[in-house]
Every structure is written in C-alpha cells, then in structure tokens.
C-alpha positions in Angstrom: 0.0 0.0 0.0 1.8 3.1 -1.3 -0.7 5.6 0.3 -2.2 4.6 3.6 -3.2 5.7 7.0 -0.8 4.6 9.8 -2.2 4.3 13.3 -0.3 3.1 16.4 -2.3 0.1 17.5 -2.6 -2.9 19.7 -3.8 -6.3 18.3 -6.3 -8.4 20.2 -8.4 -11.5 19.6 -12.2 -12.0 20.1 -14.2 -15.0 19.0 -11.1 -16.2 17.0 -11.0 -13.0 15.0 -8.3 -10.3 15.2 -9.2 -6.7 16.1 -7.1 -3.6 16.6 -7.2 -0.7 19.1 -5.8 2.5 17.6 -5.3 6.1 18.9 -6.9 8.4 16.3 -6.3 12.2 16.4 -9.6 14.0 16.7 -8.8 16.3 13.7 -8.9 13.4 11.3 -12.1 11.7 12.4 -14.1 13.6 9.8 -11.6 12.5 7.1 -11.8 8.8 7.7 -15.5 8.5 8.8 -18.0 10.0 6.3 -21.7 10.7 6.8 -22.8 9.2 3.5 -25.4 6.7 4.9 -27.5 9.4 6.6 -30.5 9.1 4.2 -30.0 5.5 3.2 -33.0 3.3 4.2 -32.4 1.5 7.6 -32.2 -2.0 6.0 -29.2 -0.9 4.0 -27.4 0.8 7.0 -25.5 -0.7 9.9 -26.2 2.2 12.3 -29.2 4.2 13.6 -29.9 7.5 12.0 -28.1 10.4 13.6 -30.1 12.2 16.2 -28.9 15.8 15.7 -30.5 17.0 19.0 -28.0 15.0 20.9 -24.9 16.6 19.3 -25.0 20.1 20.9 -25.4 18.5 24.4 -22.3 16.3 23.9 -20.4 19.2 22.2 -21.1 21.5 25.2 -20.0 18.7 27.5 -16.6 18.6 25.8 -16.1 22.4 25.7 -17.4 23.0 29.3 -15.1 20.3 30.6 -12.1 21.0 28.4 -9.6 19.8 31.0 -11.4 16.7 32.2 -13.9 15.4 29.6 -13.7 11.6 29.0 -14.9 9.4 26.1 -15.1 5.7 25.7 -13.8 4.1 22.4 -15.5 4.2 19.1 -16.1 0.9 17.3 -15.6 0.7 13.6 -15.2 -1.8 10.7 -12.7 -1.5 7.9 -13.9 -2.4 4.4 -10.7 -2.5 2.3 -7.1 -3.4 2.4 -5.2 -3.1 5.7 -2.3 -4.9 7.5 -0.9 -4.9 11.0 2.9 -4.5 11.3 4.1 -5.6 14.7 7.2 -4.5 16.5 10.1 -6.8 17.1 9.6 -6.7 20.8 5.9 -7.6 20.9 3.8 -9.3 18.2 0.6 -7.6 19.5 1.9 -4.0 19.5 2.7 -2.1 16.3 1.2 0.0 13.5 -2.1 -0.6 11.7 -1.8 0.4 8.0 -5.1 1.0 6.2 -5.4 1.9 2.5 -6.8 5.3 1.8 -9.2 3.6 -0.6 -10.7 1.7 2.3 -14.1 2.6 3.8 -14.5 3.0 7.5 -17.9 2.3 9.1 -18.8 3.3 12.6 -20.5 0.5 14.5 -20.8 2.4 17.8 -20.2 6.0 18.7 -21.5 8.1 15.8 -22.9 10.8 18.1 -19.6 11.2 19.9 -17.8 11.5 16.6 -20.3 14.1 15.3 -20.1 16.1 18.5 -16.3 16.1 18.5 -16.4 17.5 14.9 -18.6 20.3 16.1 -16.5 21.0 19.1 -13.4 21.2 16.9 -15.0 24.2 15.1 -15.1 26.1 18.3 -11.8 24.8 19.8 -9.3 23.6 17.1 -6.8 22.8 19.8 -8.8 19.6 20.4 -7.4 18.3 17.1 -4.2 17.0 18.5 -5.9 15.0 21.2 -6.9 11.4 20.5 -9.7 8.9 20.9 -9.4 5.2 20.9 -11.1 3.3 18.1 -11.6 -0.4 18.0 -11.3 -1.6 14.4 -12.7 -4.8 13.1 -12.5 -6.3 9.6 -15.6 -5.6 7.6 -17.4 -8.8 6.8 -20.3 -7.3 4.9 -23.5 -5.4 5.7 -25.2 -8.3 7.6 -22.2 -8.7 9.9 -22.0 -5.0 10.5 -25.7 -4.8 11.4 -25.2 -7.7 13.8 -22.2 -5.9 15.4 -24.4 -2.8 15.9 -27.0 -5.0 17.6 -24.5 -6.8 19.8 -22.8 -3.6 20.9 -26.1 -2.0 21.9 -28.6 -4.6 22.9 -27.1 -5.3 26.3 -26.4 -1.6 27.2 -28.3 -0.5 30.3 -28.9 3.2 30.8 -27.7 4.5 34.1 -30.5 5.5 36.5 -30.9 9.3 37.0 -30.4 8.7 40.8 -27.0 7.0 40.3 -26.0 9.7 37.8 -26.9 12.4 40.3 -25.0 10.5 43.0 -21.8 10.3 41.0 -22.0 13.8 39.4 -19.6 16.3 40.9 -20.1 19.0 38.1 -23.9 19.6 38.5 -24.2 22.1 41.4 -27.8 20.9 42.1 -26.6 17.3 42.4 -23.8 18.4 44.8 -26.1 20.5 47.0 -28.8 17.8 47.0 -26.3 15.2 48.3 -25.2 17.6 51.0 -28.7 18.3 52.1 -29.6 14.6 52.3 -26.5 14.0 54.4 -27.6 16.6 56.9 -31.2 15.4 57.3 -31.4 12.0 59.0 -34.9 11.2 57.7 -33.7 11.7 54.1 -30.5 9.9 54.7 -32.4 6.9 56.0 -35.2 6.7 53.5 -33.6 7.9 50.2 -32.6 5.4 47.5 -29.5 6.8 45.9 -29.4 4.3 43.0 -32.9 3.6 41.7 -35.4 5.8 40.0 -38.4 3.6 40.7 -39.1 1.9 44.0 -40.8 -1.4 44.4 -43.6 -1.9 46.9 -41.2 -3.8 49.2 -38.4 -1.2 49.0 -37.0 -0.1 52.4 -36.9 3.5 50.9 -39.6 6.0 50.2 -37.8 8.6 48.1 -35.3 8.5 45.3 -32.3 10.8 45.0 -33.4 12.0 41.6 -36.8 13.2 42.9 -35.3 15.1 45.9 -32.9 16.6 43.3 -36.0 17.7 41.2 -37.7 19.1 44.3 -34.7 21.2 45.2 -34.6 22.6 41.6 -38.3 23.5 42.1 -37.2 25.4 45.2 -34.2 27.3 43.9 -34.9 27.5 40.1 -31.8 29.5 38.9 -28.2 29.1 39.8 -27.2 28.3 43.3 -26.3 31.2 45.6 -24.4 31.5 48.9 -26.6 30.3 51.7 -28.8 28.1 49.5 -27.7 24.9 51.1 -28.5 26.2 54.6 -32.0 27.3 53.3 -32.7 23.9 51.9 -31.6 22.1 55.1 -33.8 24.5 57.1 -36.8 24.1 54.9 -36.7 20.3 54.6 -35.9 19.9 58.3 -39.1 21.9 59.2 -41.1 19.9 56.7 -39.9 16.5 58.0 -40.5 17.6 61.6 -44.0 18.7 60.9 -45.4 15.8 58.9 -46.7 13.6 61.6 -46.7 10.4 59.5 -43.0 10.7 58.6 -42.3 11.1 62.3 -44.4 8.1 63.1 -42.4 6.1 60.5 -39.2 7.1 62.3 -40.7 6.1 65.6 -41.9 2.8 64.1 -45.5 3.7 64.9 -46.4 3.5 61.3 -45.0 0.9 58.8 -43.6 1.8 55.4 -46.2 -0.4 53.8 -49.1 1.5 55.5 -47.5 4.9 54.6 -47.2 4.0 51.0 -50.6 2.4 50.8 -52.7 4.9 52.7 -51.1 8.3 52.2 -49.9 10.6 49.4 -46.6 11.3 51.3 -44.5 8.9 49.3 -45.6 10.1 45.9 -43.1 11.8 43.6 -45.7 14.5 42.8 -46.2 15.3 46.5 -42.4 15.7 47.0 -42.2 18.0 44.0 -45.2 19.9 45.3 -43.5 20.5 48.6 -40.6 21.9 46.5 -43.0 24.5 45.1 -43.9 25.4 48.7 -40.2 25.8 49.4 -39.8 28.1 46.5 -42.4 30.4 48.0 -40.4 30.7 51.2 -37.2 31.0 49.3 -38.6 34.1 47.5 -40.2 35.5 50.7 -37.5 35.4 53.3 -39.3 38.0 55.4 -41.9 35.4 56.4 -41.4 33.3 59.5 -41.2 29.9 57.7 -40.9 27.6 60.8 -44.1 29.1 62.4 -46.1 28.6 59.2 -44.9 25.1 58.5 -46.2 23.9 61.9 -49.6 23.9 60.1 -48.4 20.9 58.1 -49.3 18.9 61.2 -53.0 19.6 60.7 -53.1 18.4 57.0 -54.8 15.1 56.3 -52.5 13.4 53.9 -54.5 10.2 53.5 -55.5 9.1 50.0 -59.1 8.8 51.3 -59.2 12.6 51.9 -61.0 13.3 48.6 -61.9 16.8 49.7 -58.3 17.8 49.5 -56.7 15.4 47.0 -59.3 14.3 44.5 -58.4 15.6 41.1 -55.0 16.6 42.5 -53.1 13.6 43.7 -55.7 11.0 42.9 -58.4 10.5 40.4 -62.0 9.5 40.8 -61.1 5.9 40.4 -58.4 6.1 43.1 -55.4 6.0 40.7 -52.5 8.3 41.2 -52.2 11.4 39.0 -48.8 12.2 37.4 -47.3 15.2 35.6 -46.7 18.8 36.3 -50.4 19.7 36.5 -50.8 17.3 39.5 -47.7 18.9 41.2 -49.2 22.4 40.8 -52.6 21.4 42.1 -51.2 19.6 45.1 -49.0 22.5 45.9 -52.0 24.9 45.5 -54.0 23.0 48.1 -51.0 22.8 50.6 -50.6 26.6 50.1 -54.3 27.2 50.9 -54.0 25.0 54.0 -50.9 26.9 55.1 -52.5 30.3 54.4 -50.2 31.1 51.5 -51.7 33.2 48.7 -51.9 31.7 45.2 -50.4 33.4 42.2 -52.6 34.4 39.3 -51.4 31.3 37.3 -52.2 29.1 40.3 -55.7 30.6 40.6 -56.2 29.9 36.9 -55.3 26.2 37.5 -57.8 26.0 40.3 -60.5 27.3 38.1 -59.6 24.6 35.6 -59.9 22.0 38.3 -63.3 23.2 39.4 -64.6 23.1 35.8 
C-alpha cells in the first residue's frame, strides 16, 4: 500500500478474530469517517440515523469540561485493504496500515464522533488529542448490522439517581447530596441508586426526585446560603409531617405509609418543592411558624376533599405530571394560608370546571 493511514495500534483476539485498538487524532475523524449513509433506508445501513438533537449536548460537555472530559472508544469496521505491522519486541503492538481507498464504518459512537467534529470548530486545539477506536475487519452489511445490535442490545442506561450521586459537576446534584447527608430522615429513606421503588423497598424517596424538588425550590443558579436554606426548609417539613415522624418512631409501617397516604408520591415531594420556592422568595416570612400547620393536614388518600383531582383521580389511581404537582401545591398553600399566584388561581378554576 503506497498511500495509507498509519495508526499506532494494539492487536487483540475475540471469537477467533483479530481486532485492533488504535489512537486516532480527533482532527482526522471527519476525514476517515464519512456521513454518506444518513439518508439510506435502515435495512441498508448498519447504524441508527443520527439524532442531531444529541450533538449540541455532547459538544457542550466537551467544551465545558475541556480539561477533564472523557470518552469511551468508538467501534468501527474496515472495508478495504489493511495490515498490521508488529514491533520486534511484541507481536501484539505495532502499526495498523489502512489503504486510503478503504471505507470506515462506525458501528458504535456516531454521536460522539459528530459532537467532536462540532467542538473542533469552536476549539481547534482539540485536534491534537486522540480517541481510541476499536477496528474490526468488515465482513459485509449483515455482519456490521449484527455488530451494531450486539454492541447496543445489552447496554443498560444508568439511572438518574445514580448519575446524580456520581455527578460532581452539577451544582444541584452536589447540593442535594449535601442536604440529604444533613437530614437523618432523608439519609435513612432515600434510595441513591434507583429511579423507581418497588412496593417492598425499604426506601420511600429517590435521589433524583429530591434533586428535582430542590430545583423547584431554587430554580436558577445556586447562591451562597442556599444549602442552609434547603436544610432548614426540609428539616421543618420533616419535623411537621406527623406520618413521617411516626415512621421514624416505628409507629407506622412503610407499607401503610405507601398504601394509605400521598406522602411517598413523587408528585407530593415536587409539590413541597414549590412550597419551598415560596419561602425562598419571601425570606421575610417566618417559615418555621407557618410550616407547623403541616401537622394539621390530612395526607390520606381517602381525603378526597383535598386530594381528589389533584393527587388521585375519581377511580383512586394516582395522578402524574406537572399539573398534578401544581394542584397539590396549591392545596397545601391554601391550608398553610399562603396566597396563590394568578397562574395558580387559573389552574384552580380549571380543576373546578
């Protein structure tokens, strides 16, 4: 091969077939991987159609974390002539030479590759950095399609709770973990790994829902003193919800709490976040003295006067969605003596109709 790409590479073996891991400079990704199959019917492609909405998100991740972004390897097939030239010292380490007439097909990682190309437009210095690419010999369209399936079918998306737990960049994730650590009730009853709790779970909240509730409280960017406010608010809420205290004192079982009350519902937790936002915006109000009124609220699902059409439907099933969150928060506000906004009054009229 007179004209070829030359990549430092390591040779491996899977299922009796050789493959190669090479370090590819980011600046040449666009040269070796084309986008020609974008409008080809799916049965003649070996990859999903590019979802362009994902690209800006990944691009921003690269540029916002220029000094510590991380990417897993791309997987690709080579359709054309290539050879591996090993070093004298080690037969599995050497240089992968690929003819410039060869066609490279991405089997996994097309969105990463597209986002890198966009990021390079804003920051050309990325071009000298590298990404690992696992190269396989192309065995035809059917084999490439099977490779795509094999690489993706067993992938399991990380739960939002676990992502929040491990995220040290998201300021809301960081502050939520700090708040949970300072409130024993949350520490004891928050699942930090799952997004959905089974009926026999020992937990009653998920980390991701407390995260969302805190975002309902703070809205914009986090300011000095916000953690202290969140701890103060949630401590007062926990201390004034009698059923939660009975759970701590083992006077009420988790099963009874989940079955008979709306206090374990995601929509109720998010609604309490809206209450917190009111106090966050009105620091002049004596929040602890007002939240004592939470003790008088009947949180039972059978309390149709307060929760029918809000937390539960006529058939007893639980409501979901932002509308339910707003309507629950409205009722809690009324019971606490908090005035409703014009938008909240409008939602009440809609409920009555």
